[in-house]
mmCIF file as Biopython writes it, N, C-alpha, C and O atoms, coordinates in Angstrom:
data_model
#
loop_
_atom_site.group_PDB
_atom_site.id
_atom_site.type_symbol
_atom_site.label_atom_id
_atom_site.label_alt_id
_atom_site.label_comp_id
_atom_site.label_asym_id
_atom_site.label_entity_id
_atom_site.label_seq_id
_atom_site.pdbx_PDB_ins_code
_atom_site.Cartn_x
_atom_site.Cartn_y
_atom_site.Cartn_z
_atom_site.occupancy
_atom_site.B_iso_or_equiv
_atom_site.auth_seq_id
_atom_site.auth_asym_id
_atom_site.pdbx_PDB_model_num
ATOM 1   N N  . MET A ? 1  ? 11.547 -3.799  -0.101  1.0 0.0 1  A 1 
ATOM 2   C CA . MET A ? 1  ? 11.644 -4.480  0.686   1.0 0.0 1  A 1 
ATOM 3   C C  . MET A ? 1  ? 13.161 -4.458  1.436   1.0 0.0 1  A 1 
ATOM 4   O O  . MET A ? 1  ? 14.132 -4.174  0.735   1.0 0.0 1  A 1 
ATOM 5   N N  . GLN A ? 2  ? 13.355 -4.768  2.899   1.0 0.0 2  A 1 
ATOM 6   C CA . GLN A ? 2  ? 15.198 -4.610  3.536   1.0 0.0 2  A 1 
ATOM 7   C C  . GLN A ? 2  ? 14.628 -5.517  4.827   1.0 0.0 2  A 1 
ATOM 8   O O  . GLN A ? 2  ? 13.651 -5.347  5.557   1.0 0.0 2  A 1 
ATOM 9   N N  . LEU A ? 3  ? 15.734 -6.623  4.786   1.0 0.0 3  A 1 
ATOM 10  C CA . LEU A ? 3  ? 15.516 -8.025  6.169   1.0 0.0 3  A 1 
ATOM 11  C C  . LEU A ? 3  ? 17.366 -7.388  6.285   1.0 0.0 3  A 1 
ATOM 12  O O  . LEU A ? 3  ? 18.300 -6.983  5.593   1.0 0.0 3  A 1 
ATOM 13  N N  . LYS A ? 4  ? 16.937 -7.704  7.775   1.0 0.0 4  A 1 
ATOM 14  C CA . LYS A ? 4  ? 18.810 -7.289  8.776   1.0 0.0 4  A 1 
ATOM 15  C C  . LYS A ? 4  ? 19.393 -7.816  9.722   1.0 0.0 4  A 1 
ATOM 16  O O  . LYS A ? 4  ? 19.333 -7.139  10.749  1.0 0.0 4  A 1 
ATOM 17  N N  . TYR A ? 5  ? 19.718 -8.374  9.772   1.0 0.0 5  A 1 
ATOM 18  C CA . TYR A ? 5  ? 20.167 -9.490  10.660  1.0 0.0 5  A 1 
ATOM 19  C C  . TYR A ? 5  ? 21.544 -8.912  11.116  1.0 0.0 5  A 1 
ATOM 20  O O  . TYR A ? 5  ? 22.416 -8.527  10.336  1.0 0.0 5  A 1 
ATOM 21  N N  . VAL A ? 6  ? 21.662 -8.897  13.001  1.0 0.0 6  A 1 
ATOM 22  C CA . VAL A ? 6  ? 22.293 -7.993  13.098  1.0 0.0 6  A 1 
ATOM 23  C C  . VAL A ? 6  ? 23.707 -9.882  13.665  1.0 0.0 6  A 1 
ATOM 24  O O  . VAL A ? 6  ? 23.308 -11.038 13.797  1.0 0.0 6  A 1 
ATOM 25  N N  . PHE A ? 7  ? 24.641 -9.562  13.768  1.0 0.0 7  A 1 
ATOM 26  C CA . PHE A ? 7  ? 25.263 -11.125 14.358  1.0 0.0 7  A 1 
ATOM 27  C C  . PHE A ? 7  ? 25.780 -10.265 16.063  1.0 0.0 7  A 1 
ATOM 28  O O  . PHE A ? 7  ? 25.959 -10.794 17.160  1.0 0.0 7  A 1 
ATOM 29  N N  . SER A ? 8  ? 25.877 -8.995  15.706  1.0 0.0 8  A 1 
ATOM 30  C CA . SER A ? 8  ? 26.963 -8.320  17.006  1.0 0.0 8  A 1 
ATOM 31  C C  . SER A ? 8  ? 26.558 -6.906  16.995  1.0 0.0 8  A 1 
ATOM 32  O O  . SER A ? 8  ? 25.991 -6.482  15.988  1.0 0.0 8  A 1 
ATOM 33  N N  . PRO A ? 9  ? 26.788 -6.095  18.028  1.0 0.0 9  A 1 
ATOM 34  C CA . PRO A ? 9  ? 26.708 -5.375  17.708  1.0 0.0 9  A 1 
ATOM 35  C C  . PRO A ? 9  ? 27.306 -4.438  16.959  1.0 0.0 9  A 1 
ATOM 36  O O  . PRO A ? 9  ? 26.973 -3.286  16.681  1.0 0.0 9  A 1 
ATOM 37  N N  . ASP A ? 10 ? 28.761 -5.462  16.508  1.0 0.0 10 A 1 
ATOM 38  C CA . ASP A ? 10 ? 29.309 -4.225  15.691  1.0 0.0 10 A 1 
ATOM 39  C C  . ASP A ? 10 ? 29.028 -4.818  14.103  1.0 0.0 10 A 1 
ATOM 40  O O  . ASP A ? 10 ? 29.320 -4.041  13.194  1.0 0.0 10 A 1 
ATOM 41  N N  . VAL A ? 11 ? 28.544 -5.992  13.781  1.0 0.0 11 A 1 
ATOM 42  C CA . VAL A ? 11 ? 28.446 -6.701  12.453  1.0 0.0 11 A 1 
ATOM 43  C C  . VAL A ? 11 ? 27.151 -6.710  12.540  1.0 0.0 11 A 1 
ATOM 44  O O  . VAL A ? 11 ? 26.427 -6.550  13.522  1.0 0.0 11 A 1 
ATOM 45  N N  . SER A ? 12 ? 26.847 -6.955  11.191  1.0 0.0 12 A 1 
ATOM 46  C CA . SER A ? 12 ? 25.271 -6.703  10.825  1.0 0.0 12 A 1 
ATOM 47  C C  . SER A ? 12 ? 24.742 -6.921  9.062   1.0 0.0 12 A 1 
ATOM 48  O O  . SER A ? 12 ? 25.120 -6.023  8.310   1.0 0.0 12 A 1 
ATOM 49  N N  . LEU A ? 13 ? 24.105 -7.789  8.585   1.0 0.0 13 A 1 
ATOM 50  C CA . LEU A ? 13 ? 23.861 -7.940  7.257   1.0 0.0 13 A 1 
ATOM 51  C C  . LEU A ? 13 ? 22.313 -7.495  6.858   1.0 0.0 13 A 1 
ATOM 52  O O  . LEU A ? 13 ? 21.258 -7.696  7.460   1.0 0.0 13 A 1 
ATOM 53  N N  . SER A ? 14 ? 22.597 -6.791  5.574   1.0 0.0 14 A 1 
ATOM 54  C CA . SER A ? 14 ? 20.993 -6.338  4.669   1.0 0.0 14 A 1 
ATOM 55  C C  . SER A ? 14 ? 21.185 -6.829  3.723   1.0 0.0 14 A 1 
ATOM 56  O O  . SER A ? 14 ? 22.222 -6.776  3.062   1.0 0.0 14 A 1 
ATOM 57  N N  . VAL A ? 15 ? 19.908 -7.576  3.417   1.0 0.0 15 A 1 
ATOM 58  C CA . VAL A ? 15 ? 19.684 -7.225  2.258   1.0 0.0 15 A 1 
ATOM 59  C C  . VAL A ? 15 ? 18.393 -7.023  1.611   1.0 0.0 15 A 1 
ATOM 60  O O  . VAL A ? 15 ? 17.500 -7.653  2.178   1.0 0.0 15 A 1 
ATOM 61  N N  . GLY A ? 16 ? 17.998 -6.313  0.559   1.0 0.0 16 A 1 
ATOM 62  C CA . GLY A ? 16 ? 16.671 -6.048  -0.078  1.0 0.0 16 A 1 
ATOM 63  C C  . GLY A ? 16 ? 16.513 -5.819  -1.509  1.0 0.0 16 A 1 
ATOM 64  O O  . GLY A ? 16 ? 17.264 -6.062  -2.453  1.0 0.0 16 A 1 
ATOM 65  N N  . TYR A ? 17 ? 15.478 -5.349  -1.449  1.0 0.0 17 A 1 
ATOM 66  C CA . TYR A ? 17 ? 14.799 -5.922  -2.989  1.0 0.0 17 A 1 
ATOM 67  C C  . TYR A ? 17 ? 14.169 -4.211  -3.595  1.0 0.0 17 A 1 
ATOM 68  O O  . TYR A ? 17 ? 13.477 -3.750  -2.688  1.0 0.0 17 A 1 
ATOM 69  N N  . THR A ? 18 ? 14.205 -3.589  -4.359  1.0 0.0 18 A 1 
ATOM 70  C CA . THR A ? 18 ? 13.323 -2.092  -4.823  1.0 0.0 18 A 1 
ATOM 71  C C  . THR A ? 18 ? 12.978 -2.333  -6.228  1.0 0.0 18 A 1 
ATOM 72  O O  . THR A ? 18 ? 13.518 -3.054  -7.067  1.0 0.0 18 A 1 
ATOM 73  N N  . GLN A ? 19 ? 11.908 -1.532  -6.294  1.0 0.0 19 A 1 
ATOM 74  C CA . GLN A ? 19 ? 11.288 -1.806  -7.888  1.0 0.0 19 A 1 
ATOM 75  C C  . GLN A ? 19 ? 10.689 0.013   -7.195  1.0 0.0 19 A 1 
ATOM 76  O O  . GLN A ? 19 ? 10.214 0.545   -6.191  1.0 0.0 19 A 1 
ATOM 77  N N  . MET A ? 20 ? 11.323 0.427   -9.095  1.0 0.0 20 A 1 
ATOM 78  C CA . MET A ? 20 ? 10.558 1.617   -8.824  1.0 0.0 20 A 1 
ATOM 79  C C  . MET A ? 20 ? 9.926  1.748   -10.302 1.0 0.0 20 A 1 
ATOM 80  O O  . MET A ? 20 ? 10.506 1.436   -11.342 1.0 0.0 20 A 1 
ATOM 81  N N  . ILE A ? 21 ? 8.475  2.331   -10.176 1.0 0.0 21 A 1 
ATOM 82  C CA . ILE A ? 21 ? 7.890  2.590   -11.190 1.0 0.0 21 A 1 
ATOM 83  C C  . ILE A ? 21 ? 7.365  3.914   -11.947 1.0 0.0 21 A 1 
ATOM 84  O O  . ILE A ? 21 ? 6.656  4.700   -11.319 1.0 0.0 21 A 1 
ATOM 85  N N  . GLY A ? 22 ? 7.668  4.139   -13.140 1.0 0.0 22 A 1 
ATOM 86  C CA . GLY A ? 22 ? 8.130  5.696   -13.846 1.0 0.0 22 A 1 
ATOM 87  C C  . GLY A ? 22 ? 6.746  5.837   -14.021 1.0 0.0 22 A 1 
ATOM 88  O O  . GLY A ? 22 ? 5.784  5.081   -13.890 1.0 0.0 22 A 1 
ATOM 89  N N  . THR A ? 23 ? 6.898  6.971   -14.343 1.0 0.0 23 A 1 
ATOM 90  C CA . THR A ? 23 ? 5.517  7.793   -14.753 1.0 0.0 23 A 1 
ATOM 91  C C  . THR A ? 23 ? 5.993  8.760   -15.986 1.0 0.0 23 A 1 
ATOM 92  O O  . THR A ? 23 ? 7.065  8.948   -16.561 1.0 0.0 23 A 1 
ATOM 93  N N  . GLU A ? 24 ? 4.710  9.261   -16.104 1.0 0.0 24 A 1 
ATOM 94  C CA . GLU A ? 24 ? 4.653  9.766   -17.554 1.0 0.0 24 A 1 
ATOM 95  C C  . GLU A ? 24 ? 5.831  11.851  -16.803 1.0 0.0 24 A 1 
ATOM 96  O O  . GLU A ? 24 ? 6.733  12.568  -17.237 1.0 0.0 24 A 1 
ATOM 97  N N  . THR A ? 25 ? 4.929  11.805  -15.596 1.0 0.0 25 A 1 
ATOM 98  C CA . THR A ? 25 ? 6.411  13.371  -15.260 1.0 0.0 25 A 1 
ATOM 99  C C  . THR A ? 25 ? 7.502  12.122  -15.315 1.0 0.0 25 A 1 
ATOM 100 O O  . THR A ? 25 ? 7.106  11.437  -16.258 1.0 0.0 25 A 1 
ATOM 101 N N  . MET A ? 26 ? 8.188  11.760  -14.992 1.0 0.0 26 A 1 
ATOM 102 C CA . MET A ? 26 ? 9.079  11.235  -14.994 1.0 0.0 26 A 1 
ATOM 103 C C  . MET A ? 26 ? 9.650  11.875  -15.989 1.0 0.0 26 A 1 
ATOM 104 O O  . MET A ? 26 ? 9.963  13.059  -15.870 1.0 0.0 26 A 1 
ATOM 105 N N  . ALA A ? 27 ? 9.880  11.122  -17.201 1.0 0.0 27 A 1 
ATOM 106 C CA . ALA A ? 27 ? 10.001 11.159  -18.710 1.0 0.0 27 A 1 
ATOM 107 C C  . ALA A ? 27 ? 9.729  12.520  -19.118 1.0 0.0 27 A 1 
ATOM 108 O O  . ALA A ? 27 ? 10.065 12.799  -20.269 1.0 0.0 27 A 1 
ATOM 109 N N  . ILE A ? 28 ? 9.024  13.710  -18.201 1.0 0.0 28 A 1 
ATOM 110 C CA . ILE A ? 28 ? 8.836  14.890  -18.902 1.0 0.0 28 A 1 
ATOM 111 C C  . ILE A ? 28 ? 9.996  15.496  -17.934 1.0 0.0 28 A 1 
ATOM 112 O O  . ILE A ? 28 ? 10.598 16.522  -18.250 1.0 0.0 28 A 1 
ATOM 113 N N  . LEU A ? 29 ? 10.177 15.018  -17.128 1.0 0.0 29 A 1 
ATOM 114 C CA . LEU A ? 29 ? 11.622 16.098  -15.965 1.0 0.0 29 A 1 
ATOM 115 C C  . LEU A ? 29 ? 12.751 15.087  -16.636 1.0 0.0 29 A 1 
ATOM 116 O O  . LEU A ? 29 ? 13.144 15.968  -17.401 1.0 0.0 29 A 1 
ATOM 117 N N  . LYS A ? 30 ? 13.591 13.963  -16.977 1.0 0.0 30 A 1 
ATOM 118 C CA . LYS A ? 30 ? 14.656 13.658  -17.691 1.0 0.0 30 A 1 
ATOM 119 C C  . LYS A ? 30 ? 14.760 13.998  -19.134 1.0 0.0 30 A 1 
ATOM 120 O O  . LYS A ? 30 ? 15.855 13.946  -19.694 1.0 0.0 30 A 1 
ATOM 121 N N  . ARG A ? 31 ? 13.063 14.538  -20.126 1.0 0.0 31 A 1 
ATOM 122 C CA . ARG A ? 31 ? 13.108 14.876  -21.099 1.0 0.0 31 A 1 
ATOM 123 C C  . ARG A ? 31 ? 14.089 13.562  -21.924 1.0 0.0 31 A 1 
ATOM 124 O O  . ARG A ? 31 ? 15.250 13.665  -22.320 1.0 0.0 31 A 1 
ATOM 125 N N  . GLU A ? 32 ? 13.324 12.545  -21.994 1.0 0.0 32 A 1 
ATOM 126 C CA . GLU A ? 32 ? 13.545 11.372  -22.258 1.0 0.0 32 A 1 
ATOM 127 C C  . GLU A ? 32 ? 12.880 9.997   -22.267 1.0 0.0 32 A 1 
ATOM 128 O O  . GLU A ? 32 ? 12.697 9.483   -21.164 1.0 0.0 32 A 1 
ATOM 129 N N  . GLY A ? 33 ? 12.654 9.607   -22.903 1.0 0.0 33 A 1 
ATOM 130 C CA . GLY A ? 33 ? 11.764 7.484   -22.986 1.0 0.0 33 A 1 
ATOM 131 C C  . GLY A ? 33 ? 12.174 7.008   -21.408 1.0 0.0 33 A 1 
ATOM 132 O O  . GLY A ? 33 ? 13.383 7.035   -21.180 1.0 0.0 33 A 1 
ATOM 133 N N  . VAL A ? 34 ? 11.730 6.789   -20.846 1.0 0.0 34 A 1 
ATOM 134 C CA . VAL A ? 34 ? 11.784 5.768   -19.600 1.0 0.0 34 A 1 
ATOM 135 C C  . VAL A ? 34 ? 10.941 4.572   -19.564 1.0 0.0 34 A 1 
ATOM 136 O O  . VAL A ? 34 ? 9.776  4.519   -19.957 1.0 0.0 34 A 1 
ATOM 137 N N  . SER A ? 35 ? 11.693 3.525   -19.013 1.0 0.0 35 A 1 
ATOM 138 C CA . SER A ? 35 ? 11.062 1.972   -18.842 1.0 0.0 35 A 1 
ATOM 139 C C  . SER A ? 35 ? 10.217 3.085   -17.968 1.0 0.0 35 A 1 
ATOM 140 O O  . SER A ? 35 ? 10.226 4.304   -17.798 1.0 0.0 35 A 1 
ATOM 141 N N  . ASN A ? 36 ? 9.377  1.766   -17.452 1.0 0.0 36 A 1 
ATOM 142 C CA . ASN A ? 36 ? 7.640  1.906   -16.949 1.0 0.0 36 A 1 
ATOM 143 C C  . ASN A ? 36 ? 8.272  1.657   -15.324 1.0 0.0 36 A 1 
ATOM 144 O O  . ASN A ? 36 ? 7.897  2.313   -14.353 1.0 0.0 36 A 1 
ATOM 145 N N  . GLN A ? 37 ? 9.507  0.351   -15.273 1.0 0.0 37 A 1 
ATOM 146 C CA . GLN A ? 37 ? 9.896  -0.019  -14.566 1.0 0.0 37 A 1 
ATOM 147 C C  . GLN A ? 37 ? 10.755 0.050   -14.004 1.0 0.0 37 A 1 
ATOM 148 O O  . GLN A ? 37 ? 11.254 1.076   -14.467 1.0 0.0 37 A 1 
ATOM 149 N N  . ALA A ? 38 ? 11.644 -0.420  -12.990 1.0 0.0 38 A 1 
ATOM 150 C CA . ALA A ? 38 ? 13.082 -0.502  -12.688 1.0 0.0 38 A 1 
ATOM 151 C C  . ALA A ? 38 ? 13.494 -1.439  -11.549 1.0 0.0 38 A 1 
ATOM 152 O O  . ALA A ? 38 ? 13.198 -0.995  -10.439 1.0 0.0 38 A 1 
ATOM 153 N N  . ASN A ? 39 ? 14.020 -2.463  -11.556 1.0 0.0 39 A 1 
ATOM 154 C CA . ASN A ? 39 ? 14.155 -3.616  -10.305 1.0 0.0 39 A 1 
ATOM 155 C C  . ASN A ? 39 ? 15.619 -3.301  -9.521  1.0 0.0 39 A 1 
ATOM 156 O O  . ASN A ? 39 ? 16.299 -2.458  -10.106 1.0 0.0 39 A 1 
ATOM 157 N N  . TRP A ? 40 ? 16.031 -3.691  -8.647  1.0 0.0 40 A 1 
ATOM 158 C CA . TRP A ? 40 ? 17.343 -3.729  -8.659  1.0 0.0 40 A 1 
ATOM 159 C C  . TRP A ? 40 ? 17.259 -4.403  -6.820  1.0 0.0 40 A 1 
ATOM 160 O O  . TRP A ? 40 ? 16.513 -4.155  -5.873  1.0 0.0 40 A 1 
ATOM 161 N N  . GLY A ? 41 ? 18.265 -5.187  -6.988  1.0 0.0 41 A 1 
ATOM 162 C CA . GLY A ? 41 ? 18.836 -6.122  -5.125  1.0 0.0 41 A 1 
ATOM 163 C C  . GLY A ? 41 ? 19.835 -6.067  -5.158  1.0 0.0 41 A 1 
ATOM 164 O O  . GLY A ? 41 ? 20.622 -6.164  -6.099  1.0 0.0 41 A 1 
ATOM 165 N N  . TRP A ? 42 ? 20.038 -5.816  -3.604  1.0 0.0 42 A 1 
ATOM 166 C CA . TRP A ? 42 ? 21.223 -5.334  -3.030  1.0 0.0 42 A 1 
ATOM 167 C C  . TRP A ? 42 ? 21.506 -6.020  -1.454  1.0 0.0 42 A 1 
ATOM 168 O O  . TRP A ? 42 ? 20.670 -6.629  -0.787  1.0 0.0 42 A 1 
ATOM 169 N N  . VAL A ? 43 ? 23.415 -5.635  -0.949  1.0 0.0 43 A 1 
ATOM 170 C CA . VAL A ? 43 ? 23.208 -6.570  0.295   1.0 0.0 43 A 1 
ATOM 171 C C  . VAL A ? 43 ? 24.842 -5.646  0.473   1.0 0.0 43 A 1 
ATOM 172 O O  . VAL A ? 43 ? 25.887 -5.444  -0.145  1.0 0.0 43 A 1 
ATOM 173 N N  . SER A ? 44 ? 24.165 -5.310  1.746   1.0 0.0 44 A 1 
ATOM 174 C CA . SER A ? 44 ? 25.362 -4.767  2.666   1.0 0.0 44 A 1 
ATOM 175 C C  . SER A ? 44 ? 25.741 -5.828  3.674   1.0 0.0 44 A 1 
ATOM 176 O O  . SER A ? 44 ? 25.175 -6.858  4.040   1.0 0.0 44 A 1 
ATOM 177 N N  . LEU A ? 45 ? 27.046 -5.163  4.054   1.0 0.0 45 A 1 
ATOM 178 C CA . LEU A ? 45 ? 27.668 -5.958  5.057   1.0 0.0 45 A 1 
ATOM 179 C C  . LEU A ? 45 ? 28.109 -5.047  5.899   1.0 0.0 45 A 1 
ATOM 180 O O  . LEU A ? 45 ? 29.286 -4.867  5.585   1.0 0.0 45 A 1 
ATOM 181 N N  . VAL A ? 46 ? 27.842 -4.377  6.781   1.0 0.0 46 A 1 
ATOM 182 C CA . VAL A ? 46 ? 28.317 -3.222  7.970   1.0 0.0 46 A 1 
ATOM 183 C C  . VAL A ? 46 ? 29.035 -3.742  9.142   1.0 0.0 46 A 1 
ATOM 184 O O  . VAL A ? 46 ? 28.428 -4.494  9.904   1.0 0.0 46 A 1 
ATOM 185 N N  . VAL A ? 47 ? 30.526 -3.356  9.421   1.0 0.0 47 A 1 
ATOM 186 C CA . VAL A ? 47 ? 31.003 -3.586  10.244  1.0 0.0 47 A 1 
ATOM 187 C C  . VAL A ? 47 ? 32.202 -2.412  10.413  1.0 0.0 47 A 1 
ATOM 188 O O  . VAL A ? 47 ? 33.065 -1.893  9.706   1.0 0.0 47 A 1 
ATOM 189 N N  . SER A ? 48 ? 31.651 -2.313  11.964  1.0 0.0 48 A 1 
ATOM 190 C CA . SER A ? 48 ? 32.060 -1.867  12.892  1.0 0.0 48 A 1 
ATOM 191 C C  . SER A ? 48 ? 33.753 -1.348  12.912  1.0 0.0 48 A 1 
ATOM 192 O O  . SER A ? 48 ? 34.753 -2.010  13.187  1.0 0.0 48 A 1 
ATOM 193 N N  . PRO A ? 49 ? 33.630 0.010   12.531  1.0 0.0 49 A 1 
ATOM 194 C CA . PRO A ? 49 ? 35.577 -0.214  12.734  1.0 0.0 49 A 1 
ATOM 195 C C  . PRO A ? 49 ? 36.389 -0.664  14.511  1.0 0.0 49 A 1 
ATOM 196 O O  . PRO A ? 49 ? 37.566 -0.825  14.837  1.0 0.0 49 A 1 
ATOM 197 N N  . SER A ? 50 ? 34.965 -0.742  15.376  1.0 0.0 50 A 1 
ATOM 198 C CA . SER A ? 50 ? 35.522 -1.114  16.545  1.0 0.0 50 A 1 
ATOM 199 C C  . SER A ? 50 ? 35.458 -2.432  17.161  1.0 0.0 50 A 1 
ATOM 200 O O  . SER A ? 50 ? 35.529 -2.688  18.363  1.0 0.0 50 A 1 
ATOM 201 N N  . VAL A ? 51 ? 35.308 -3.277  16.130  1.0 0.0 51 A 1 
ATOM 202 C CA . VAL A ? 51 ? 35.579 -4.630  15.770  1.0 0.0 51 A 1 
ATOM 203 C C  . VAL A ? 51 ? 37.791 -4.613  16.120  1.0 0.0 51 A 1 
ATOM 204 O O  . VAL A ? 51 ? 38.586 -4.938  17.001  1.0 0.0 51 A 1 
ATOM 205 N N  . PHE A ? 52 ? 37.791 -4.175  15.125  1.0 0.0 52 A 1 
ATOM 206 C CA . PHE A ? 52 ? 39.501 -4.757  14.858  1.0 0.0 52 A 1 
ATOM 207 C C  . PHE A ? 52 ? 40.013 -4.197  16.083  1.0 0.0 52 A 1 
ATOM 208 O O  . PHE A ? 52 ? 41.142 -4.631  16.307  1.0 0.0 52 A 1 
ATOM 209 N N  . SER A ? 53 ? 39.427 -3.062  17.317  1.0 0.0 53 A 1 
ATOM 210 C CA . SER A ? 53 ? 40.496 -2.366  18.361  1.0 0.0 53 A 1 
ATOM 211 C C  . SER A ? 53 ? 40.137 -3.869  19.659  1.0 0.0 53 A 1 
ATOM 212 O O  . SER A ? 53 ? 40.541 -3.876  20.822  1.0 0.0 53 A 1 
ATOM 213 N N  . LYS A ? 54 ? 39.553 -4.646  19.192  1.0 0.0 54 A 1 
ATOM 214 C CA . LYS A ? 54 ? 38.905 -5.274  20.519  1.0 0.0 54 A 1 
ATOM 215 C C  . LYS A ? 54 ? 40.158 -6.272  20.802  1.0 0.0 54 A 1 
ATOM 216 O O  . LYS A ? 54 ? 41.001 -6.411  19.916  1.0 0.0 54 A 1 
ATOM 217 N N  . MET A ? 55 ? 40.297 -7.050  22.189  1.0 0.0 55 A 1 
ATOM 218 C CA . MET A ? 55 ? 41.240 -7.926  21.736  1.0 0.0 55 A 1 
ATOM 219 C C  . MET A ? 55 ? 40.757 -9.291  21.417  1.0 0.0 55 A 1 
ATOM 220 O O  . MET A ? 55 ? 39.729 -9.919  21.671  1.0 0.0 55 A 1 
ATOM 221 N N  . TRP A ? 56 ? 41.899 -9.544  20.744  1.0 0.0 56 A 1 
ATOM 222 C CA . TRP A ? 56 ? 40.633 -11.259 20.394  1.0 0.0 56 A 1 
ATOM 223 C C  . TRP A ? 56 ? 41.105 -12.401 21.647  1.0 0.0 56 A 1 
ATOM 224 O O  . TRP A ? 56 ? 40.556 -13.501 21.719  1.0 0.0 56 A 1 
#
């Protein structure tokens, strides 16, 4: 899941949440035991370099 808010054409903010569910195949490929699931969230602020070249 991801949400994105655009403040201006040069500045945006994204927040997200991800869930991965491990399978038996993953355990075989990694050659170790795996957790059945992993969860993580993230935040990303994107600022275009052109913001700093504009006249205020």
